[in-house]
N, C-alpha and C positions, 0 to 999 in steps of 0.2 A: 403577519400584520397586513391588513387590506386597505387601510385608509391612512393617509399621511397629511396632516394639517400643518401648514407652514406660515408663520408670521412673516411680515415683509421687512419693515424698518428695524435695523439692528440684527436681523436674522438672515433672510434671503437676500436682501440688498446689501451690497458692499459699501465701503466708505464713500464711494462716488455716487451712491444711490442707484446702482445698476444691478441687474441679475447677471452674475458672471457666467461665462461659457461653461465652466466646470459645474456650477450648480444647475444650469439649464440642461446639460447633458445627463446629469444624474436623475433629474426629474423625468426626462424622456425615457431613460432606461427603466425606471420604476413603472411608468405607464405601459411600456411595452411588455413588461412582465405581469401585468394585470393589477397593479396596485393603483388605487384611486388616489390622486393627489389634489388637494385643494389649498388655495391661499386663504388665510384667515388674518385679516388686517384691520387696522383702525382707519385706513384710507377708504374713500368712497370706491364703490365697485368700478365706476368709470375711470378712476385714476389708476386702480390696480390693473385694469385691462390695458392701459397704456404701457405699463411696465412689462406686462406679459407679452404684448405684441412686439416690443423691442427685442425680447429674447426668443420670439417665435414659439411661445408656449400657449397651450389652451388648457384651462382647468376651471372647475367651479370656483366661485369666489364668495367667501364669507366677508362682508364688508362692514364698515362703520362699527367696528368692535362687536359684531354679531347682530346688529339691527337689520341686516339684509343678508339673504342667501340667494345666489344666482347659480344656475347650472352651467354646463360647458357651452350651451348655446346662448348664454347671456339672458335667459329667461328668468325672471324673478320667481323664486319658489315660495318665499315668505318674507315678511318684513314686520318690524316691531317699532313703529314710529312713536315719537313723543307727542303729547297733546299740545295744541297751540297755546293754551292758557299757561301751562307749566313752563313751556319753552320761553314765552314772553316774560314770565316772572324772572327767569334766570337772566335773560338778555337785558331786562331793565336794570337789574342789580349790577351786571357787568358794565353796562353803559355808565351808570352813576359812579362806578368806581374806576373808570378809565382803563378797562381791560381791552386788550386786543382779543377778538373772538372770531371763530369761524362756525357757521351754521351749515351742517351737511344735510342736504336734501336729495331727493330723487332726481332733481333737475340741475342743481349747481351747488357750489360751496359759496355761501354769502358771507362777506366780511365788510366791516365799515370802511368808508373811503378814507377816514383819518387814521386807519390802522398803522400805516407805515410811520406816521408822525408819532403815534403813541409809543411804538417800540423804539424809535430813534431817541426819544426823550429818556426812556428807561436805560438804553445802552449808554447814553452820555453820562447819566448819573452813576451807573455801575462802573464805568471806566474812570470817572473822577474819584470814586471811593476806593478803587482797587487797581493800582497801577500795574500789577502783575498779570492782569487779564488781557488777552489778545483781542484787538478789535476784529481781526479776521475770523476768530472763533465765534464771536457774537454774530457777525454778519452771515457766516455759514449757517448758524442755527436759524436765523430769521429767513434766509433765502430758502431753506428747506421747507418752511411753511408756504412761502409764496409760489413754489414751483409746481404745486399739485394741479392736476388737470381739473378744469371746471370752475375756476375762481371767478366770481362776479362781485364787483364792488357796489355797495348800496349806501345811501346817505343815512338811513336808519333801519333798525331791525323791523320797524313797522312796514317797511317796503317789501318784505318777503312775501311773494305771491300767496294768495289764500289757498290755492289748489295743490300745493306741494306737500309731500310727506317729509317731515323733519325727523332725521335719524339721531343726530347728536349735536352737541355744542362743545367745541374745543376752545379752551382758554389758554393763552400763551403769555408768559411774562418773564422779563429779566429781573423783576423786583421780587426777591424771595419772600419778603414779609407780606406783600400783597398776594402772592401765590399761595402762601400758607393760609391766609384768611379765606380765600376762595375754597381751598380744599377742605378746610374745617367746616365751612358753611354747608357744603354739598355732600360731605362724607356720609351723612345719615339723613339727608333731606327726603321727606316723605314722597314716595312715588318715583324717585329717581335713583339711578345707579351712577356712582362716580368711579372712574378709573384713571390711572396715571400711566402714560405711555412714554414719558421722557422727564428729565429733571426739571424742565421749564414749563410743564403744562399740567392740566387736568381736563377731563372730559366728562360731561354728564349726558345721560341717555335714559331711555325708559327702564324702569326697574327690572323688567324681564329680559332685557337685552344683554347678552354677553357672548363672548366667543365660544365658551363651553356649551351654552344652550344651543347656539347655532350649529356647532359641530355635531351635537347629538341629533338635531333635526336632520342634518344632511346625512348622517350615518343611517338613520331610520329610512330616509328617502332612498338610499342606496342599498338597503337591506344588509347593512354591516353592523354587527354588535360593537358597542363602544369599547369593549375589551380588545377588539382587533384594530383599534385606531391608535395612531401615534400623533402626538402634538409636539411641536418644537417652537420655542420662543425665547425672548430675552427680557421682557418687561412685565410690569404689574398687570397690564391689561390682558396678558396671556395666561395668568394663573388659573382662571376658570377652566380653560381647555387643557392645560397641562395636568391638572388634577383630575379632570373628568375622563380623559382618554385613558386607555389601558396602559399606555406608556408615555411618560412625559420626559422630554429631552430639553435641557437648558443649553443655551449658547455659551461658549467660553467667555464672551464679553458680558454675560448677564450679571446682574447684581447677586450677591450671596443669598438674599431672600428668595430669589427665583430658583437658584440652584438647589436650595434646601427642600423645595417641594417636588423636585424631579428625581427620577430614578437614575439618571445619568447626565453627563455633561459632554458636549462635543467641542469642536474647535470654534474659534471666533468667526464673526461674519467676514472679517478680512482674510481669513484662512479657508473660506468655503466650508464652514462648519456644517451647513445643510447637506452638501454633497457627501461629506465624511460620514455623517449619521445615516443618510439614506443608502449609501453603498454598503455600509455595514449591515443594514437590515436586509438588503438584497442578498448578501452572502449567506445570512442566516436562513433566508427563504430557500436558497439554492441547496444548502446543506440538508435542510429538512426534506426537500424533494428527493434528494439522492437516497436518504434513509428509507 
């Protein structure tokens, strides 16, 4: 195997949102042995770079669920932006239905100024209806959205600058019924691709944008056949790359649907499942070299 594509949230990142020293060292070992390693994330590239810098890693980055591909020098190789008209149709509906949203662009992640209030109202309703749910759990989920690099608050989606490339729109909600309505609306919406990366969100992007398509582009750029690529992930937005790569590995914390499309399952993200899978591959490569 010559190319290893790694999802971030729920995969490379541990429960504290960090790349562990064990995972970072395994990636460095793979790179030293000639294996190309890339991050393939729903996060913006500039947010992924922050996480990589903390771990002192340098890799290409497939960002925005495949809408962007950057090389190791942070040069953009390709992008698949949404049209402004279709983006504003989505945002208008989300605004009218009181959704918290984030618009990922090449410049910043734009979200509404009243976003915190919208989520606070939803949390209050959820806690009132379900006394067994922990407030800390809900706050952690909300804070995970707020902590991304590049957030900019705007009064209205109409304030998004005209000259930015728009890569995707993420919708987040604690209201399951509202979330289901949004997912149903955009699941087969003409011109758009919808993916789910957590229990409380859905994301819409250009119909041609996916982690799998972006991985194939990067593999071609690096002159590596897709059969020699490995992908590892934990969620539904990873399925395209898990099935298109020559070898798909599910995290131990992945849902059963994800495990079902993969050839193998590694440990959880809390157990450094990425390092476990990567080091096993390196052992196989070394064994084949000896032969």
